[in-house]
C-alpha positions as CSV (number, residue, x, y, z in Angstrom):
1,X,-15.1,-1.5,-5.9
2,X,-15.1,0.9,-3.3
3,X,-15.3,4.7,-3.1
4,X,-11.8,5.4,-1.6
5,X,-8.6,3.6,-1.1
6,X,-8.3,4.0,2.5
7,X,-12.1,3.7,3.7
8,X,-12.0,0.0,4.6
9,X,-8.0,0.6,6.0
10,X,-9.2,3.5,8.2
11,X,-11.9,1.3,9.8
12,X,-9.2,-1.6,10.1
13,X,-6.8,0.7,12.2
14,X,-9.4,1.9,14.9
15,X,-7.7,1.4,18.5
16,X,-4.9,-0.7,17.1
17,X,-0.9,-0.4,17.0
18,X,0.0,0.6,13.4
19,X,3.0,0.7,11.4
20,X,2.9,2.9,8.0
21,X,5.8,1.7,5.6
22,X,6.6,4.5,3.1
23,X,4.9,7.2,4.8
24,X,6.5,10.3,3.2
25,X,4.2,10.5,-0.2
26,X,6.4,13.1,-2.0
27,X,8.2,16.5,-1.9
28,X,7.8,19.1,0.4
29,X,5.3,20.6,-1.3
30,X,2.9,17.9,0.0
31,X,0.3,19.4,2.2
32,X,0.8,17.0,5.2
33,X,-2.7,17.3,6.2
34,X,-3.8,15.6,3.3
35,X,-1.4,12.7,3.3
36,X,-2.9,9.1,4.2
37,X,-0.2,9.0,7.1
38,X,-2.3,12.0,8.7
39,X,-5.3,10.3,7.9
40,X,-4.1,7.1,9.7
41,X,-3.0,9.1,12.7
42,X,-6.5,10.4,13.0
43,X,-7.7,7.0,12.9
44,X,-5.8,5.6,15.5
45,X,-3.9,6.5,18.7
46,X,-0.6,4.3,17.9
47,X,1.3,5.0,14.9
48,X,4.5,4.9,13.6
49,X,5.8,5.5,10.2
50,X,9.0,4.8,8.4
51,X,10.4,6.1,4.9
52,X,13.7,6.2,3.5
53,X,13.3,10.3,2.7
54,X,15.3,11.8,5.3
55,X,14.2,15.2,4.7
56,X,10.8,14.3,4.5
57,X,10.8,12.5,7.8
58,X,12.7,15.4,9.5
59,X,9.8,17.5,8.1
60,X,7.2,15.2,9.7
61,X,9.1,14.9,13.0
62,X,8.9,18.5,13.3
63,X,5.2,18.6,12.8
64,X,5.1,16.2,15.9
65,X,4.5,12.8,13.7
66,X,6.3,9.8,15.1
67,X,8.2,8.7,12.4
68,X,11.9,7.4,11.3
69,X,14.2,6.9,8.6
70,X,14.3,3.1,7.5
71,X,14.3,1.1,4.4
72,X,11.3,-1.0,3.8
73,X,13.7,-3.9,2.7
74,X,15.8,-4.3,5.5
75,X,14.0,-2.5,8.4
76,X,14.2,-3.5,12.3
77,X,12.3,-1.9,15.0
78,X,12.4,-4.3,17.8
79,X,8.8,-4.3,18.2
80,X,5.5,-5.6,16.6
81,X,2.2,-4.1,15.4
82,X,-1.3,-5.0,14.8
83,X,-1.8,-3.7,11.3
84,X,1.1,-2.8,9.0
85,X,0.0,-0.3,6.0
86,X,1.9,0.1,2.6
87,X,0.3,2.4,0.4
88,X,1.9,3.0,-3.0
89,X,5.1,1.7,-2.1
90,X,5.4,-1.8,-3.1
91,X,5.8,-0.9,-6.9
92,X,8.7,1.0,-5.8
93,X,10.9,-1.9,-4.1
94,X,13.7,-3.5,-6.1
95,X,13.3,-6.8,-4.0
96,X,9.6,-7.7,-3.9
97,X,10.4,-10.9,-1.7
98,X,12.4,-9.2,1.1
99,X,9.5,-6.7,2.1
100,X,7.2,-9.5,2.8
101,X,9.6,-11.0,5.3
102,X,10.4,-7.7,7.2
103,X,6.5,-6.9,7.6
104,X,6.0,-10.6,8.8
105,X,8.8,-10.2,11.4
106,X,7.0,-7.0,12.6
107,X,3.5,-8.2,12.7
108,X,1.6,-9.7,15.8
109,X,-0.3,-12.7,15.8
110,X,-3.6,-12.2,14.3
111,X,-2.4,-8.9,12.6
112,X,-3.0,-7.8,9.0
113,X,-1.4,-6.0,6.2
114,X,-2.8,-3.7,4.0
115,X,-1.5,-3.2,0.5
116,X,-2.4,-0.4,-1.8
117,X,-0.7,-0.4,-5.5
118,X,-1.7,0.8,-8.9
119,X,-3.2,-1.9,-11.1
120,X,-1.1,-2.9,-14.1
121,X,-4.3,-4.3,-16.0
122,X,-6.3,-1.4,-15.4
123,X,-8.7,0.1,-17.9
124,X,-7.0,3.1,-18.6
125,X,-3.7,1.1,-19.5
126,X,-5.9,-1.2,-22.0
127,X,-7.6,1.3,-23.5
128,X,-4.2,3.1,-24.4
129,X,-2.6,0.2,-25.3
130,X,-5.3,-0.9,-27.8
131,X,-5.2,2.7,-29.3
132,X,-1.7,2.4,-29.6
133,X,-0.9,5.6,-27.3
134,X,1.7,6.1,-24.8
135,X,0.8,4.4,-21.1
136,X,2.3,6.9,-18.7
137,X,4.5,5.0,-16.4
138,X,6.0,6.4,-13.2
139,X,9.8,6.7,-13.7
140,X,10.4,5.7,-10.0
141,X,8.0,2.4,-10.4
142,X,10.3,-0.9,-10.5
143,X,7.5,-3.1,-11.2
144,X,3.7,-3.1,-11.4
145,X,1.1,-5.7,-9.8
146,X,-2.3,-7.2,-10.9
147,X,-4.2,-8.7,-8.2
148,X,-3.3,-12.7,-8.9
149,X,0.5,-11.6,-9.1
150,X,0.3,-9.6,-5.5
151,X,-1.7,-12.6,-4.0
152,X,0.9,-15.1,-5.5
153,X,3.8,-12.9,-3.7
154,X,1.9,-12.9,-0.4
155,X,1.1,-16.3,-0.4
156,X,4.7,-17.2,-1.2
157,X,5.9,-15.4,1.9
158,X,3.4,-16.8,4.3
159,X,0.5,-14.4,3.9
160,X,-3.3,-15.3,2.9
161,X,-5.4,-12.5,1.4
162,X,-8.4,-11.9,3.5
163,X,-10.3,-8.9,1.7
164,X,-9.9,-7.4,-2.0
165,X,-11.1,-4.4,-3.0
166,X,-10.5,-2.0,-6.4
167,X,-10.8,1.6,-6.9
168,X,-11.0,4.1,-9.8
169,X,-11.3,7.9,-9.6
170,X,-11.1,8.4,-13.3
171,X,-13.8,8.5,-15.9
172,X,-13.6,6.9,-19.2
173,X,-16.0,6.6,-22.3
174,X,-16.1,2.8,-21.6
175,X,-16.1,3.2,-17.8
176,X,-19.4,1.2,-17.2
177,X,-16.8,-1.7,-17.9
178,X,-15.6,-1.4,-14.4
179,X,-19.0,-2.2,-13.3
180,X,-18.8,-5.5,-14.9
181,X,-15.1,-6.3,-14.4
182,X,-13.9,-4.5,-11.3
183,X,-10.2,-5.8,-11.5
184,X,-9.9,-3.2,-14.4
185,X,-9.7,-0.4,-12.0
186,X,-6.8,1.8,-11.3
187,X,-5.9,0.6,-7.7
188,X,-6.2,-2.5,-6.1
189,X,-6.1,-3.1,-2.0
190,X,-5.3,-6.0,-0.6
191,X,-5.5,-7.1,3.2
192,X,-3.9,-10.2,4.1
193,X,-3.1,-12.1,7.2
194,X,-0.4,-14.9,8.1
195,X,-0.9,-18.0,6.8
196,X,-1.1,-20.6,9.4
197,X,1.1,-23.1,7.5
198,X,3.5,-20.0,6.7
199,X,5.5,-19.8,3.5
200,X,4.8,-22.1,0.6
C-alpha cells in the first residue's frame, strides 16, 4: 500500500522526458494547480500532454502547458519518451489493446509506463455487493481492471510489470482488511517496461 497514487511516479519522472496521456482531468471548473498534470510538470523539466477534450486542452495551452489534442488509441507524435503516464484513463478506452501498442511505439528503450486505474475488486465494491447495495459506476467507464487482468493486458502487448502498488483513501468499518489484502484497495498503480521478447 502507498500513501498517494502519484508518489512513486513523481520519483520516476524526475529529469526525464514525459508523456501524460489523458492530461485533461475534468471540466473547466477543475483547478489546474491541483491536477496530476501540474504535479508532473513540477517534477520534471520536459512534459507533453495529450487528451481528446479540445476545450480543456485549449484552456491548458493558455496557461502555458505543453499539450495537444490527440486520441490515446491513435496518437502519432513523431517522438519518443522516457516515461508514459496514464492516470485514470485506461478504464475509459473502448479498445484496450490499441493503447498499449501506441504507447510502445512512443517509448524509448529502457522506458517505463505508469498506469493508475480504479480497482474492480476493491473492498468498497465487495462490501456493497455483499450488502446488495448499488455499486456506483462512472458512466464514462468502459471497463474495470483488477491487477491480474491489467498484468495480462500489458504482457500480451509486449510489456512486463516491474512495480505494483495499491492506494486507498477511504475509510470502512473493515478497513483493517486492506492491511492483510492490499489488492482490495480502491486504486492500483502499475509500472511496466518493455519486454525483451516483445508481445506474446
